[in-house]
C-alpha positions as CSV (number, residue, x, y, z in Angstrom):
1,X,65.9,90.2,-30.5
2,X,64.9,91.0,-34.0
3,X,65.8,94.2,-35.7
4,X,63.9,96.2,-38.3
5,X,63.2,99.6,-39.6
6,X,60.2,101.9,-40.4
7,X,61.4,104.5,-42.9
8,X,64.7,105.7,-41.5
9,X,63.9,104.7,-37.9
10,X,65.5,101.5,-36.7
11,X,64.0,99.4,-33.9
12,X,64.6,96.3,-31.9
13,X,61.8,93.7,-31.3
14,X,61.7,91.2,-28.5
15,X,58.7,88.9,-28.0
16,X,57.9,87.8,-24.4
17,X,55.3,85.1,-23.8
18,X,54.1,83.8,-20.5
19,X,50.7,85.2,-19.5
20,X,47.9,82.7,-20.2
21,X,45.3,85.4,-20.8
22,X,45.1,89.0,-22.1
23,X,47.9,91.4,-21.0
24,X,46.3,94.5,-19.6
25,X,49.2,96.7,-18.4
26,X,53.0,97.1,-18.6
27,X,55.7,99.4,-17.2
28,X,59.5,99.6,-17.1
29,X,61.4,99.1,-13.9
30,X,62.7,102.3,-12.3
31,X,65.6,100.2,-10.8
32,X,66.9,98.1,-13.7
33,X,66.6,99.3,-17.3
34,X,66.3,95.7,-18.7
35,X,63.3,94.9,-16.5
36,X,59.7,95.1,-17.6
37,X,56.6,94.4,-15.6
38,X,53.2,93.2,-17.0
39,X,49.8,92.6,-15.6
40,X,47.1,90.3,-17.0
41,X,43.7,88.8,-16.9
42,X,45.3,85.6,-15.6
43,X,45.8,87.4,-12.2
44,X,49.6,87.5,-12.5
45,X,52.2,90.2,-12.4
46,X,55.2,89.2,-14.4
47,X,58.7,90.6,-14.1
48,X,60.7,90.2,-17.3
49,X,64.3,90.5,-18.3
50,X,64.3,91.8,-21.9
51,X,68.0,90.9,-22.4
52,X,67.5,87.3,-21.4
53,X,64.1,87.4,-23.1
54,X,62.3,85.6,-20.3
55,X,60.6,85.9,-16.9
56,X,62.5,86.8,-13.7
57,X,59.5,86.2,-11.4
58,X,55.8,85.8,-11.3
59,X,53.7,87.4,-8.5
60,X,50.3,85.8,-8.2
61,X,47.2,87.9,-7.4
62,X,44.9,84.9,-6.7
63,X,42.1,84.8,-9.2
64,X,41.6,88.5,-9.7
65,X,42.7,90.0,-13.0
66,X,45.6,92.5,-12.6
67,X,44.3,95.5,-14.6
68,X,47.0,98.2,-14.1
69,X,50.4,98.7,-12.6
70,X,52.7,101.5,-11.3
71,X,56.3,101.0,-10.1
72,X,58.8,103.0,-8.1
73,X,62.5,102.5,-7.3
74,X,63.4,101.4,-3.8
75,X,66.9,100.5,-2.6
76,X,67.8,97.3,-4.5
77,X,64.5,96.7,-6.2
78,X,61.1,98.0,-7.2
79,X,57.8,98.6,-5.3
80,X,54.8,97.7,-7.4
81,X,51.2,98.8,-7.0
82,X,48.6,96.9,-9.0
83,X,44.9,97.5,-9.5
84,X,42.5,94.6,-9.8
85,X,39.0,93.5,-11.0
86,X,38.1,92.5,-7.4
87,X,38.2,96.3,-6.6
88,X,41.4,96.0,-4.6
89,X,45.0,97.2,-4.9
90,X,48.0,95.1,-4.1
91,X,51.5,96.2,-3.0
92,X,54.5,94.1,-4.0
93,X,58.3,94.4,-3.5
94,X,60.7,92.7,-5.9
95,X,63.3,92.2,-3.1
96,X,61.0,89.7,-1.4
97,X,58.6,88.4,-4.1
98,X,55.5,88.2,-2.0
99,X,52.5,90.5,-1.5
100,X,53.3,93.2,1.1
101,X,49.8,94.7,1.4
102,X,46.2,94.8,0.1
103,X,44.1,97.9,0.0
104,X,40.3,98.0,-0.4
105,X,38.0,101.0,-0.6
106,X,36.7,101.0,-4.2
107,X,33.4,99.4,-5.3
108,X,34.4,98.9,-8.9
109,X,37.4,97.6,-11.0
110,X,40.6,99.6,-10.4
111,X,41.6,101.0,-13.8
112,X,44.6,103.3,-12.9
113,X,47.3,103.6,-10.2
114,X,50.2,106.0,-9.9
115,X,52.9,106.7,-7.3
116,X,53.3,110.3,-6.0
117,X,55.9,111.9,-8.3
118,X,56.8,115.1,-6.5
119,X,60.7,115.4,-6.8
120,X,62.5,115.8,-3.5
121,X,59.5,114.9,-1.5
122,X,60.8,111.9,0.3
123,X,58.1,112.0,2.9
124,X,55.6,111.5,0.1
125,X,57.3,108.5,-1.5
126,X,54.8,106.2,0.4
127,X,51.8,107.8,-1.3
128,X,49.9,106.6,-4.4
129,X,46.5,107.3,-6.1
130,X,44.0,104.9,-7.6
131,X,41.1,105.5,-9.9
132,X,38.1,103.1,-10.4
133,X,35.0,102.6,-12.4
134,X,33.1,103.5,-9.2
135,X,33.9,107.1,-10.2
136,X,36.2,107.7,-7.2
137,X,39.8,108.7,-7.0
138,X,41.6,107.7,-3.8
139,X,44.9,109.0,-2.3
140,X,46.7,106.4,-0.2
141,X,49.7,106.0,2.1
142,X,51.1,102.5,2.1
143,X,51.6,102.8,5.8
144,X,47.9,102.8,6.4
145,X,45.0,100.6,5.2
146,X,42.5,103.3,4.2
147,X,42.5,106.2,1.8
148,X,43.5,109.5,3.2
């Protein structure tokens, strides 16, 4: 890691290279503070360790660009939702690095995803939302295949 400063503010800098095309989204892990996730035009979701300054795992989304990402903490790992240019959403679990589910209802690129963030609402921790260029917002439950 490199260090520097802007005015009186100090900062640390770490460069992570691995995507073969434009990086479109990134988010910190809710489980491990040293983990960072990124999505890209190459169709990959990368899990990074910023202390080791390298990739931990790569999750492949076939040929569809991974446009956006949202993560939530689960016991011993992270659940990841990604939105793609094939109009689909994909669910991943870092404890078993394979795709857990695919969700389709949009007719345009998925530009935004977010997990339900209501504190203390454990029954709602399976819900997420997605927004698309098709001008629709969908609310989903990971236990079903269609929007609510």
